[in-house]
C-alpha positions as CSV (number, residue, x, y, z in Angstrom):
1,X,-7.9,-10.6,56.5
2,X,-4.7,-10.5,54.1
3,X,-5.2,-12.0,50.6
4,X,-4.6,-15.8,50.3
5,X,-1.1,-16.3,49.0
6,X,-0.8,-18.1,45.7
7,X,2.0,-19.6,44.2
8,X,3.9,-16.7,43.0
9,X,6.3,-18.6,40.8
10,X,3.3,-19.8,38.7
11,X,1.8,-16.2,38.2
12,X,1.7,-15.0,34.6
13,X,3.1,-11.6,35.6
14,X,5.7,-13.1,37.6
15,X,6.6,-15.3,34.9
16,X,6.9,-12.3,32.6
17,X,8.9,-10.2,34.5
18,X,11.2,-13.2,35.6
19,X,11.7,-13.9,32.0
20,X,12.3,-10.4,30.7
21,X,15.2,-9.8,28.4
22,X,16.5,-7.5,25.8
23,X,16.9,-8.0,22.3
24,X,19.9,-6.4,20.9
25,X,19.2,-7.9,17.4
26,X,15.8,-8.1,15.9
27,X,14.3,-9.0,12.3
28,X,12.7,-6.4,9.9
29,X,9.4,-7.4,11.1
30,X,7.5,-4.8,13.5
31,X,4.3,-4.4,15.2
32,X,1.8,-2.1,13.3
33,X,0.4,1.0,14.6
34,X,-2.8,-1.0,15.5
35,X,-1.1,-3.5,17.3
36,X,0.7,-1.0,19.4
37,X,-2.3,1.1,20.6
38,X,-3.6,-1.5,23.0
39,X,-0.1,-2.1,24.3
40,X,0.2,1.7,25.1
41,X,-3.2,1.8,26.8
42,X,-2.2,-1.0,29.0
43,X,1.2,0.6,29.8
44,X,-0.6,3.8,30.7
45,X,-1.8,2.1,33.9
46,X,1.6,2.8,35.2
47,X,1.8,4.3,38.7
48,X,1.3,8.1,38.1
49,X,0.9,10.5,41.0
50,X,-1.7,13.0,40.4
51,X,-2.8,11.2,37.2
52,X,-0.7,13.7,35.1
53,X,0.3,11.5,32.4
54,X,3.7,13.0,32.1
55,X,4.9,11.3,29.3
56,X,4.2,10.8,25.4
57,X,6.0,8.2,22.7
58,X,7.0,8.8,19.3
59,X,7.0,6.1,16.5
60,X,10.2,6.3,14.4
61,X,10.1,4.3,11.2
62,X,11.7,4.5,7.8
63,X,13.1,7.8,7.0
64,X,12.6,9.2,10.4
65,X,15.1,6.7,11.8
66,X,17.5,8.0,9.0
67,X,16.8,11.6,10.2
68,X,17.8,10.4,13.8
69,X,21.0,8.9,12.5
70,X,21.9,12.3,10.8
71,X,21.2,14.0,14.2
72,X,23.7,11.7,15.8
73,X,26.2,12.6,13.6
74,X,25.7,16.2,13.9
75,X,25.5,15.9,17.6
76,X,28.8,14.0,17.7
77,X,30.5,16.3,15.1
78,X,32.1,12.8,14.0
79,X,33.4,11.9,10.4
80,X,34.1,9.3,7.8
81,X,33.5,5.7,8.9
82,X,32.8,6.6,12.4
83,X,29.9,9.1,11.0
84,X,28.6,6.1,8.8
85,X,28.4,3.8,11.9
86,X,26.7,6.2,14.0
87,X,24.3,7.1,11.3
88,X,23.1,3.5,10.9
89,X,22.5,2.8,14.9
90,X,18.9,3.8,14.6
91,X,18.6,1.4,11.5
92,X,19.0,-1.7,13.8
93,X,15.4,-2.2,14.5
94,X,12.6,-1.5,12.0
95,X,10.6,0.4,14.8
96,X,11.9,2.8,17.4
97,X,9.7,4.4,20.1
98,X,11.1,7.4,21.6
99,X,10.2,7.7,25.4
100,X,9.6,11.2,26.1
101,X,9.1,12.6,29.8
102,X,6.7,15.6,29.8
103,X,7.2,17.4,33.0
104,X,4.1,19.1,33.8
105,X,4.2,22.2,36.2
106,X,2.7,20.7,39.7
107,X,3.3,21.4,43.3
108,X,2.8,18.2,44.6
109,X,4.6,15.9,41.9
110,X,8.3,16.6,41.4
111,X,9.9,16.3,37.7
112,X,11.9,13.1,39.1
113,X,8.4,11.6,40.0
114,X,7.0,12.4,36.3
115,X,10.4,11.0,34.8
116,X,9.7,8.0,36.8
117,X,6.3,7.5,35.5
118,X,7.4,7.9,32.0
119,X,10.2,5.5,32.6
120,X,7.8,2.9,34.0
121,X,5.4,3.3,30.7
122,X,8.6,2.5,28.8
123,X,9.1,-0.6,31.1
124,X,5.9,-1.9,31.0
125,X,5.5,-1.5,27.1
126,X,8.6,-3.6,26.8
127,X,7.0,-6.5,28.9
128,X,3.7,-6.1,26.9
129,X,5.7,-6.2,23.6
130,X,7.7,-9.4,24.8
131,X,4.3,-11.0,25.7
132,X,2.9,-10.0,22.0
133,X,5.9,-12.0,20.8
134,X,8.2,-8.9,19.9
135,X,11.8,-8.2,20.8
136,X,12.6,-4.9,22.3
137,X,15.8,-3.1,23.7
138,X,15.6,0.1,25.5
139,X,18.6,2.3,24.3
140,X,20.0,5.8,25.5
141,X,23.5,7.1,25.2
142,X,25.3,10.3,25.4
143,X,23.6,11.9,22.5
144,X,20.0,11.5,23.9
145,X,20.0,15.1,25.5
146,X,21.8,16.8,22.6
147,X,20.4,19.8,20.8
148,X,20.1,17.9,17.4
149,X,18.7,14.9,18.8
150,X,16.1,17.2,20.9
151,X,15.4,19.1,17.5
152,X,14.5,16.0,15.4
153,X,11.9,14.9,18.2
154,X,10.4,18.3,18.2
155,X,10.8,18.4,22.1
156,X,9.2,21.4,24.1
157,X,11.3,23.2,26.7
158,X,9.4,20.9,29.5
159,X,10.2,17.7,27.8
160,X,13.2,15.1,28.1
161,X,13.9,12.4,26.0
162,X,14.6,9.4,28.0
163,X,15.7,7.0,25.3
164,X,14.2,4.7,22.5
165,X,12.7,1.2,22.4
166,X,14.3,-0.5,19.4
167,X,11.7,-3.0,18.4
168,X,11.4,-5.9,16.0
169,X,10.9,-9.5,15.6
170,X,12.6,-12.1,17.3
171,X,15.0,-13.9,15.5
172,X,14.8,-17.5,15.1
173,X,18.4,-18.1,16.0
174,X,18.2,-16.0,19.1
175,X,20.4,-17.2,21.9
176,X,18.8,-17.2,25.4
177,X,19.2,-14.2,27.5
178,X,21.6,-14.2,30.1
179,X,21.0,-12.3,33.6
180,X,22.9,-13.3,36.6
181,X,20.5,-13.7,39.3
182,X,20.8,-11.8,42.7
183,X,20.3,-12.6,46.2
184,X,17.3,-10.4,47.0
185,X,18.3,-10.2,50.5
186,X,21.2,-8.3,49.5
187,X,18.8,-5.7,48.2
188,X,15.8,-5.8,50.4
189,X,16.5,-4.5,53.7
190,X,14.8,-3.7,56.8
191,X,14.4,0.0,58.2
């Protein structure tokens, strides 16, 4: 017998997902490590074929963000005002969490599947942060796979950086997020 059909629109999970948004600007407040740990534990429930846990997360606070900015400049070889602007990008949030896919040798679980699991952790973590009252935005860019950026994160040969979650407080004057709705029938087809 199939489960009863609850009113999906009133489900807390549905509401959290349906209202998800990115916060490009955040305040100087950030969750502590103690506040992050239970969120990371919950995000670890992501789909993970083979239970490989093919991911890890790195906290970047304070000087670590400045080192990342320096790596951006080195990787881009820009100078002057462009270099100053690029070096300041990691300072847009008080906390960055680097999302690292850790590709484990496995005959049954392809690298792309492991990357998808790591990306799933990042997405679940943004939902959990939002639920806890924090603003977050997943950022990537052309420098994410550069040698200088890999070096600052001390990545092993079997690891790929998927980007950073920029995290901070939600500004009081924050405008509502705008996301165009879709016609789900355009995206859900029958084979």
